[in-house]
N, C-alpha and C positions, 0 to 999 in steps of 0.2 A: 754568540749566535753565528751560525755558519752562513756562508754565501756560496752561490754556484753561478756558473755561466751557462745559459741555455741557448741552444741552437735548434732551428728546425731540423727535422730528420732529413739527412742527406745533404745538409748545407753547412758550410764552414764560415759563413758571413752573417752579419747582422745579429750577432749574439747579444743577449741581455743578461745583466747581472741582477740576480734575484736573491733576497734573503730567504733562508729556509726557516719557516715558522714552526707550527706545532704538529702538523700532520701532512701526509703525502697528498691528501685531497686538496688542502689549501695551496700546496705548491703547484698542483695541476691547474687550479683555478687561476693562480697568479701567472702561470705560463701561458694560459689561454689569452689572458688580457694583454700581456707584454708582446706576444708574438703574433696575435691575431689569428690563432688556430684553435682547433677544438682538441685540447690536450687530453689524451687518455693514458699514454704510456711514456715512461722515461727509460733511456738506454745510456749505458756507459760508452765511451769511445770504442771499446772492444765489442760492443753489441750485447752486453749483458743487461738483462731487464731489472730495473730497480723496483722492488715491491715493498721495501721497508725503508723508512726514513733514516734508520740507524746505519744503513749502508752508504749514506752520503757523507763525504768528508768536505772540509772547508776548501773552497776554490776548485771543486770538481767541475769538470765539463760534462754536461749532460745533453742528450739529444731528445727532443720532444716529438712524439709520434701521435698521430690522430687515429691510431688503431692498426696501422699497417706495420709490417715487419721492419726491423732496423735496416737502414740504408747507409752505407759509408758516406762521409761528407765529400762533396766535390772540392776541387782545388780552390783555396781561398783567393779572393780578389787581390790585385796588387796592393801592397802596403799593409795587408792584413797579416796578423801574426798567425802562425800555424795553429790548427785547432787543438793540437796536443800541448801547447804552451800557454799557460795562464798563470799570472802571478810569479811566484818563485819556484813552483813545482812543475816540472815538465812531465808530460805524459806522452807515451808513444802513440803515434798516429796509427789507428787500426788498419790492418790490411783489408783490401776490398773483399766484401762479402757479397756474393751474387744474390740478387733479389729473387724471392720465391715467385714462381709463376702464378700462384694462387693468391698473392697478396691483395687484400682489399684496399681500395683507394680511400681518400679522406671522406668524412661524412659530408663535407661541403660540396664535393664533386660527384658523389654517388659511388665512387670506387669501382671495383670489379663488378659491374652490373648492378651496383647499388645494393649489394646483398650483405653488407657488414652488419653484424648483430649488435643489438643494444639491450641491456638489461635494466629494467626500471624496478625500483622498490617503492611500491605504492601502498602506503598504510601498513607496511610490514609484510606484504605479499609480493613475490617476485613475478614480473612479466618480462618475457624475452621476445623481442620482435626485431624486425630489420629497420635500418635507417630509412629505407625507401618508404616503408609503411607510415612512418611518423611524418614525413615531409611531403609526400606526393598527393594524397587525397585532399588534405586541407593545408595548403602552403602558407596560409596566413594565420594559422592557429599558434597557440603558445608552444605546443610540442614541436611544431615545425621550426619555429624560431629558436628554440633551445638547441636544436641539432643541425642548424644551417648557418654557414658563415655568410656574413654580409652586413650591410649597414644597419639593418633592423634586427639582427640576431640578438638573442638573450644569452647571458652567461649560464651554462648548465648548473644544476644544483649540486650540492655536495654528494659524495658517494659513501656507501657503507663499507664495511671491512672487506666485502667481496667485490667491490668495484661497481656495484649497481647504483644508479642515480636515484637519490632519495626524493620522493614526492609525497608531501603530507596531505593526501586526500584519501577518500574511501575507496578501497579496492573493489567493493561490491558494485559501486556505480561506475567505476572506471573501466571495468571489463567490457561492458557493452560498447563503450566509446572506442576502445581499442579494436574490438571486432568490426565496428563500423569503418574504421580506418583501413582495416585489412581487406574487407570485401565490399564495402560501399552499401551494405544493407544493415538496417537497424533491427536487431533481434533482442527482445526482452524476455528473459526466462520467467516462468510463472512465479509469482510471489515477490518479484522485484518492483520497487516503487518507481514509477516513471518520473515522478517529481524529483527524486534524487538524481536520476540520470540526466534530467534536464538541467539541473544546477551544475553538474559536472561539465556538460556540453557548453554551457555559458561560460564557465570558469576557464576552460581550455580554448574557447573560441572556435568550437567545431560548428561553424555556421550551417553547414549542410544538414545536420541532424536536428537542429533546434526547431524548425517548423513542424517536422514529423512528431517530435516529442511533445510539443505544445498541443498538437491535435489529440495525441493519446491522453494527455492530462485533462484536456477539456472534456473528452468523452468519459473519462473516469469520474469527473465531477458531475456530469450529467446523470450518469448511472447512480451516483451516490444520492442525488436528489430524489431519485425514484425509489430508493430503498425504504422499507418500512421503518417507522419510528420504533424506538425501543423504550424500555421502562424508564431509563434515565431521562429521556426527553420529556416524558409525561411528568415525572417527578419534578424536573426543573420548571416546567410550566405551572405546576401546582404551587411550588414554593414562591415563584415570582408574581403570581396573579393574586390580587386582593380578593378576599372571599365575597365581596359584594359585586365584583365584576364577572361578566359572563365569559366562561372559558369554552372555546370552540375547537373541536377536532373534526369539523364537518368535512367529509370527503377525504379524510386523511387515511393513509394506510398504516395500520398497527398490526398487521398480520403476524401471528405467532408471538406477539409480545407477552411478557409476564407482567400482568397488572394486578396480581393477586393481593388482596387485603389493603388496597389503596382506597382512599376517600375520593370518590369520583362523583360526588353529588352534583346534580344540576348541570352536568357538562353536555354540550351539544355534540352528539356523535352521528348526526344525520348523514346518511350515505357513506359512512366510514366503513373501512374494511377491517373487521375485527375477527376474521376467520382464524380458527386455531388458537385464539388468545386464551390465556389463563386468567380468568376473572374470579376465581374462587375466593369467597370471603370478602369480596369488594363491596363497598357501599355505593350503589348506583341509584339511590333514591332521586327521583325527579329528572333522570337523564332522558334525553331525546335520542332514541335509537331508530327513528323512522327510516325505513328502507336500508338499514345498515346490514352488512353481511357478517353474521355470527355463526356461519357454518362450522360445525365441529368445535365450537368454543366451549370452555369449561366455566360454568357459573355456579358451581356447587356451593351452597350456603350463602349465596350473594343476597344482598338487600335490594329489592326491586320495587319499592313502594312508589306509586304514582309515575311509573315509567311510561314512555310512549314508544310502542313497538309496532306501529302501523306498518304492515306490509314488509316487516323485517324478515330476513332469511336466517332461520335458526335451525336448519335441517341438521339432525344428528348431534345437536348441542346437548350438553349435560347441565340440567338445571335442578339436580337433586337437592331437596331440602331448601329450596329458595323461598323467600318471603315476599309475596306481592300484596299482602293484606295491610292496609293502612288503618290504624285504630280511629283516625279522624274521619274515616268514611270516604276518602278520596280513592277512586278506582284507577287501576292501571289500564291503559288502552292497548290491547294487543290485537286489534281488529285486522284481519287479513294476514296475520303472521304465519309463516311457514315453519311448523314444528314437526315436520315429518320425521319419524324415527327418533325424536328427542326423548330424553329421560327427565321427567318431572316428578319422580316418585317422592312422596312425603312433602311436597311443597304446599305452601299456604297460598291458595289461589282464590280465596273468597272474594266475590264481587268483580273479578277480572273480566274484561270484555274480550271474548274470543270469537266474536261474530265473524262468520265466514272464514275462520282460520282453518289451516290444514294441520290436523293432528293424526294423520294416518300412521298406524303402527307405532304411535307414541306410547310411552309408559307413564300412566297417571295413577299408579297404584297408591292407595292411602293418601290421596290428596284431599285437601279441604277446598271443595268447589261450591260452597254455599253461595247461592244467589249469583253464581257466575253466569255470564251470557255466552252460550254456545250455539245460539241460533244460526242455522245454516252452516255450521262447522262440519268438516269432514273428519269423522271419528271412526272411520273404517279400520277394523282390526285393532282398535285402541284398547288398552287394558285399563279399566276403571275399577278394578277389584279393590274393595275396602275403602273406596272414596266416599266422601260426604257430598251428595248432590242435592241437598235440601234447598228448595226454591230455585234451583238452577234452571235456566231457560235453554231447552234442547229442541225447540221447535224448528223443523226443517233440517235438522242435523242428519248426517249420514251415519247411522249406527250399525251398519252391516258388520257382522262378526265381532261386535264390540263386547268385551267381557265386563259383566256387572256383578260378579260373585262377591259375597261378603260385604255388601254395601251397608253403610251405617244406617241409612234411611231409605225406605222403598221409594221408587219413582212414582209420581202421580201421573195419571193419564194426561192431564192438561200440560204437563211438562214436555211430553214427547208427542203431542198431537201433530199429525202430518209428518212425523219423522219417517225417513227411509230406512226401514228395518230389513 
């Protein structure tokens, strides 16, 4: 195993003997610890840049740079051996090389206006920024301590083949953190999860961004609580609730949910928002839908025996081929329901209570309305063609422009007495 003598750039004193291990990165880390500097480059006494471990020979003298150009060593202190003589092999002392006027200073001191560049490899993606960006905005952060010399400084991480510092974190969430250090403003692109950015801010100790991110996460959680429930939420409730226990979705928003073909018997949906829901083929026997919002909902082929739809809003709903008729004789209560423009074609509505309901412009073609209560209902421009209204109660109903073509049984005068025709 080879050994080398390391000096600070521009110095011929206080050298350190170091063993050369397996990689150039490990040698730079060892140099940082031995010399108390932030080692990024190695030079030969002639100013040649060492970029491959195989170029180093045993007992070589090397000069450690923090990113600045090579500077020839000053005259060694009395009693010190010349920088070109180590061990048994003498090396010529390099002739002075003038320093470049644009040379950047050390990362610990800010250099030429603190603008030296640093490349980070975060999760496989390269980020190039300045040293000042990393240390100025949040001086107590982990990033600042990695690139600042001092008592609380941290040893920088290993570097990849291109010299970029490796950081094993998500680059997606790191980018907003770096932009915050650059301009002091937290900007989150659409689609990025603020919780992930918050975790990165906590990991790197970016204290200034944490309160703002916590507020964003809290707002997101609040909005999530207001979001409508989905099919999976209803299925989970059905699975975990005993069949003898009452299941309530009272006042809950299920807007637009797909609840088709589910067994929803005896569930309390009072005041619930079911607008735009797909309830086709669902079993809703015994459900309480009092004052629920079912505008535009699809209930085609649903079972609705003994349901309570008092004052529910079902404007524009599709109830084609629904079954409201209970063989046991129990009647569904739809008193005051709003079915304006709804489609109930071919539905079994025998005995249903539609007292003072709004059925204006509704489609009730070929419906079974035997013994149904339509007293005081608004049936203006309603299509009852082909329907069975035997023993139905239409007293006080508004039958203006109602269509009665092809009815199965003729209306008796007593059924329509005092109707508004």
